[in-house]
TIRO-340472 format. One record per residue (C-alpha): residue number from 1; chain; x, y, z. Coordinates in Angstrom, 2 decimals. Layout:
<rec n="NUM" chain="A" u="X" v="Y" w="Z"/>
...
//
This chain:
<rec n="1" chain="A" u="99.35" v="116.85" w="96.42"/>
<rec n="2" chain="A" u="101.71" v="116.29" w="99.29"/>
<rec n="3" chain="A" u="103.09" v="113.10" w="100.71"/>
<rec n="4" chain="A" u="103.68" v="113.54" w="104.45"/>
<rec n="5" chain="A" u="105.12" v="111.59" w="107.38"/>
<rec n="6" chain="A" u="102.58" v="110.51" w="110.01"/>
<rec n="7" chain="A" u="102.40" v="108.26" w="113.06"/>
<rec n="8" chain="A" u="100.01" v="107.42" w="115.85"/>
<rec n="9" chain="A" u="100.33" v="109.21" w="119.18"/>
<rec n="10" chain="A" u="100.99" v="105.82" w="120.82"/>
<rec n="11" chain="A" u="103.93" v="105.08" w="118.51"/>
<rec n="12" chain="A" u="105.44" v="108.52" w="119.15"/>
<rec n="13" chain="A" u="104.97" v="108.15" w="122.92"/>
<rec n="14" chain="A" u="106.78" v="104.80" w="122.80"/>
<rec n="15" chain="A" u="109.57" v="105.62" w="120.32"/>
<rec n="16" chain="A" u="109.87" v="109.41" w="120.40"/>
<rec n="17" chain="A" u="109.14" v="112.00" w="117.72"/>
<rec n="18" chain="A" u="111.77" v="112.66" w="115.04"/>
<rec n="19" chain="A" u="112.82" v="116.30" w="114.90"/>
<rec n="20" chain="A" u="114.78" v="116.14" w="111.64"/>
<rec n="21" chain="A" u="114.57" v="113.88" w="108.59"/>
<rec n="22" chain="A" u="117.79" v="112.02" w="109.34"/>
<rec n="23" chain="A" u="116.20" v="110.61" w="112.51"/>
<rec n="24" chain="A" u="113.64" v="108.69" w="110.41"/>
<rec n="25" chain="A" u="116.28" v="106.02" w="109.78"/>
<rec n="26" chain="A" u="116.18" v="105.15" w="113.52"/>
<rec n="27" chain="A" u="112.44" v="104.39" w="113.40"/>
<rec n="28" chain="A" u="110.19" v="101.57" w="112.24"/>
<rec n="29" chain="A" u="108.84" v="102.75" w="108.89"/>
<rec n="30" chain="A" u="105.88" v="101.24" w="107.09"/>
<rec n="31" chain="A" u="106.84" v="101.05" w="103.43"/>
<rec n="32" chain="A" u="104.68" v="101.55" w="100.36"/>
<rec n="33" chain="A" u="105.61" v="98.96" w="97.73"/>
<rec n="34" chain="A" u="104.72" v="101.15" w="94.75"/>
<rec n="35" chain="A" u="107.09" v="104.00" w="95.61"/>
<rec n="36" chain="A" u="109.91" v="104.08" w="93.08"/>
<rec n="37" chain="A" u="112.34" v="103.12" w="95.87"/>
<rec n="38" chain="A" u="110.23" v="102.12" w="98.92"/>
<rec n="39" chain="A" u="113.05" v="102.38" w="101.46"/>
<rec n="40" chain="A" u="114.24" v="105.83" w="100.33"/>
<rec n="41" chain="A" u="112.16" v="108.80" w="101.47"/>
<rec n="42" chain="A" u="112.81" v="112.12" w="99.73"/>
<rec n="43" chain="A" u="111.56" v="115.15" w="101.62"/>
<rec n="44" chain="A" u="111.66" v="118.87" w="101.01"/>
<rec n="45" chain="A" u="111.84" v="121.24" w="103.95"/>
<rec n="46" chain="A" u="111.91" v="124.96" w="104.45"/>
<rec n="47" chain="A" u="115.57" v="125.41" w="103.55"/>
<rec n="48" chain="A" u="116.81" v="122.13" w="102.07"/>
<rec n="49" chain="A" u="115.94" v="118.70" w="100.76"/>
<rec n="50" chain="A" u="116.79" v="115.40" w="102.39"/>
<rec n="51" chain="A" u="117.06" v="111.82" w="101.18"/>
<rec n="52" chain="A" u="116.72" v="109.28" w="104.00"/>
<rec n="53" chain="A" u="117.23" v="105.51" w="103.85"/>
<rec n="54" chain="A" u="114.57" v="103.94" w="106.07"/>
<rec n="55" chain="A" u="113.81" v="100.41" w="107.18"/>
<rec n="56" chain="A" u="110.73" v="98.60" w="108.26"/>
<rec n="57" chain="A" u="109.34" v="95.14" w="108.75"/>
<rec n="58" chain="A" u="106.09" v="95.90" w="106.91"/>
<rec n="59" chain="A" u="105.76" v="96.69" w="103.22"/>
<rec n="60" chain="A" u="102.39" v="96.85" w="101.47"/>
<rec n="61" chain="A" u="100.92" v="97.92" w="98.17"/>
<rec n="62" chain="A" u="97.84" v="99.54" w="99.70"/>
<rec n="63" chain="A" u="97.93" v="103.00" w="101.26"/>
<rec n="64" chain="A" u="94.77" v="102.44" w="103.32"/>
<rec n="65" chain="A" u="96.32" v="99.32" w="104.86"/>
<rec n="66" chain="A" u="99.44" v="101.29" w="105.80"/>
<rec n="67" chain="A" u="97.31" v="104.00" w="107.39"/>
<rec n="68" chain="A" u="95.51" v="101.42" w="109.54"/>
<rec n="69" chain="A" u="98.83" v="99.84" w="110.52"/>
<rec n="70" chain="A" u="100.17" v="103.26" w="111.51"/>
<rec n="71" chain="A" u="96.99" v="104.02" w="113.47"/>
<rec n="72" chain="A" u="97.64" v="100.85" w="115.47"/>
<rec n="73" chain="A" u="101.12" v="102.09" w="116.42"/>
<rec n="74" chain="A" u="103.21" v="99.91" w="114.09"/>
<rec n="75" chain="A" u="105.38" v="102.70" w="112.67"/>
<rec n="76" chain="A" u="105.75" v="105.84" w="110.60"/>
<rec n="77" chain="A" u="104.14" v="106.19" w="107.17"/>
<rec n="78" chain="A" u="104.96" v="108.45" w="104.22"/>
<rec n="79" chain="A" u="101.88" v="108.48" w="102.01"/>
<rec n="80" chain="A" u="99.78" v="111.12" w="100.24"/>
<rec n="81" chain="A" u="97.85" v="113.20" w="102.75"/>
<rec n="82" chain="A" u="94.50" v="112.25" w="101.22"/>
<rec n="83" chain="A" u="95.08" v="108.70" w="102.54"/>
<rec n="84" chain="A" u="95.56" v="110.01" w="106.08"/>
<rec n="85" chain="A" u="92.95" v="112.78" w="106.13"/>
<rec n="86" chain="A" u="90.25" v="111.07" w="108.20"/>
<rec n="87" chain="A" u="92.78" v="109.65" w="110.68"/>
<rec n="88" chain="A" u="94.51" v="113.02" w="111.09"/>
<rec n="89" chain="A" u="91.21" v="114.78" w="111.70"/>
<rec n="90" chain="A" u="90.18" v="112.08" w="114.21"/>
<rec n="91" chain="A" u="93.52" v="112.30" w="116.07"/>
<rec n="92" chain="A" u="94.41" v="108.68" w="115.29"/>
<rec n="93" chain="A" u="97.48" v="109.99" w="113.42"/>
<rec n="94" chain="A" u="99.59" v="113.11" w="113.79"/>
<rec n="95" chain="A" u="101.94" v="114.77" w="111.36"/>
<rec n="96" chain="A" u="105.63" v="114.17" w="112.02"/>
<rec n="97" chain="A" u="108.10" v="116.75" w="110.71"/>
<rec n="98" chain="A" u="105.19" v="118.99" w="109.60"/>
<rec n="99" chain="A" u="107.46" v="121.37" w="107.66"/>
<rec n="100" chain="A" u="108.75" v="118.48" w="105.52"/>
<rec n="101" chain="A" u="106.88" v="116.87" w="102.60"/>
<rec n="102" chain="A" u="107.18" v="115.62" w="99.08"/>
<rec n="103" chain="A" u="104.97" v="117.53" w="96.69"/>
<rec n="104" chain="A" u="103.59" v="115.49" w="93.83"/>
<rec n="105" chain="A" u="101.89" v="116.78" w="90.71"/>
<rec n="106" chain="A" u="98.42" v="115.62" w="89.80"/>
<rec n="107" chain="A" u="97.67" v="115.85" w="86.08"/>
<rec n="108" chain="A" u="94.60" v="115.37" w="83.93"/>
<rec n="109" chain="A" u="95.69" v="113.45" w="80.84"/>
<rec n="110" chain="A" u="93.57" v="113.29" w="77.72"/>
<rec n="111" chain="A" u="94.24" v="112.72" w="74.01"/>
<rec n="112" chain="A" u="95.69" v="115.65" w="72.14"/>
<rec n="113" chain="A" u="92.99" v="116.95" w="69.85"/>
<rec n="114" chain="A" u="92.30" v="120.16" w="68.02"/>
<rec n="115" chain="A" u="88.92" v="120.43" w="69.76"/>
<rec n="116" chain="A" u="88.61" v="119.08" w="73.26"/>
<rec n="117" chain="A" u="85.10" v="117.67" w="73.84"/>
<rec n="118" chain="A" u="82.99" v="119.97" w="76.03"/>
<rec n="119" chain="A" u="82.49" v="117.31" w="78.72"/>
<rec n="120" chain="A" u="86.27" v="116.85" w="79.01"/>
<rec n="121" chain="A" u="86.87" v="120.62" w="79.20"/>
<rec n="122" chain="A" u="84.16" v="121.02" w="81.88"/>
<rec n="123" chain="A" u="85.63" v="118.17" w="83.92"/>
<rec n="124" chain="A" u="89.17" v="119.59" w="83.73"/>
<rec n="125" chain="A" u="87.92" v="123.05" w="84.70"/>
<rec n="126" chain="A" u="86.05" v="121.49" w="87.66"/>
<rec n="127" chain="A" u="89.18" v="119.66" w="88.83"/>
<rec n="128" chain="A" u="91.34" v="122.78" w="88.53"/>
<rec n="129" chain="A" u="88.85" v="124.85" w="90.54"/>
<rec n="130" chain="A" u="88.24" v="122.09" w="93.11"/>
<rec n="131" chain="A" u="91.92" v="121.51" w="93.81"/>
<rec n="132" chain="A" u="92.96" v="125.18" w="93.80"/>
<rec n="133" chain="A" u="92.63" v="124.81" w="97.57"/>
<rec n="134" chain="A" u="93.09" v="121.17" w="98.45"/>
<rec n="135" chain="A" u="90.25" v="119.61" w="100.47"/>
<rec n="136" chain="A" u="92.87" v="118.49" w="103.01"/>
<rec n="137" chain="A" u="94.46" v="121.95" w="103.43"/>
<rec n="138" chain="A" u="93.33" v="122.08" w="107.08"/>
<rec n="139" chain="A" u="95.67" v="119.20" w="107.98"/>
<rec n="140" chain="A" u="98.40" v="119.80" w="105.41"/>
//
């Protein structure tokens, strides 16, 4: 699962589009309170990684709220792509720095047991098959 940088077309028209991660520090960033360090964005690109200190006047603990704020032109967001999927497809948001992201691992956690219950095994197999190609691959 990837976390990506997005913004509304109106924000980008008003403030310009960053072309490299270091330029994020010159923008209004909408911060997610539950990131380990909300004002530090770690991104991986095609040839290197970058750690950028960002600032913003809005911090929230709800990804959907941040997406709506970004859609209204309040700043850049760096949230998992599944939060932004509908807005990206509708054109309310666009990817910024599309070659840069932070890949996160999604894990199915269950008690260690000699015999995994059939319903748990079936569910894990379903998840593995379903996410082999992420449902948001068309915008990622």
